[in-house]
C-alpha positions, 0 to 999 in steps of 0.5 A: 572398682573396676574400670570400663576398659576391664568390664566385659561387654554384654554378648548378643544374644541369639533370642533377638534373631529367633525373636524376629523369625518367631514373630514371622512364624507366628504371623504366617500361623495367623497367631498375630493379629494384623488388623488391630495395628491397620485400625489405628492407621484406618482412624488417622487417614479417616479423620483427615479424609473426613475433616477434608471432605468437611472443609470442601463442603463448607466451602461449596456450601459457602461459594453457592449461589443459593441454598448453601447453608445446609452444605456449610452445616453438614460440612461442620457436622462432617468435620466435627461428629465424623472423626468422633463416630469413626473412633467409636467404630474403631474402639469396637472393633479393637474391644473385639480384638481385646476380647479375643486376647483375654480369652485365649489367656483364660484358656491358657490358664485352664491348660496350665493347671 
């Protein structure tokens, strides 16, 4: 059984450097889509902002002298329905990009045959 000292260490591959430059070239040629990565970020930031806006509406309605009940209900609706509806909108955009990827795969399969 070979000991650890005699076992050669794996050599670092040159593909990691070329893959990062290849990724950059693909990015510059618009072969790599940026929007699917940003959509997730937009969802999280948008959800936090909707919840904060809902809390502010609830606070404004609760401290109003007259007629603040509508603002409280609107704030509750914003807090719960807002992130849900935002999620649906973000998923629709991601589905479009998923369709784009699948169509590209189908195109590439047609070229290889």
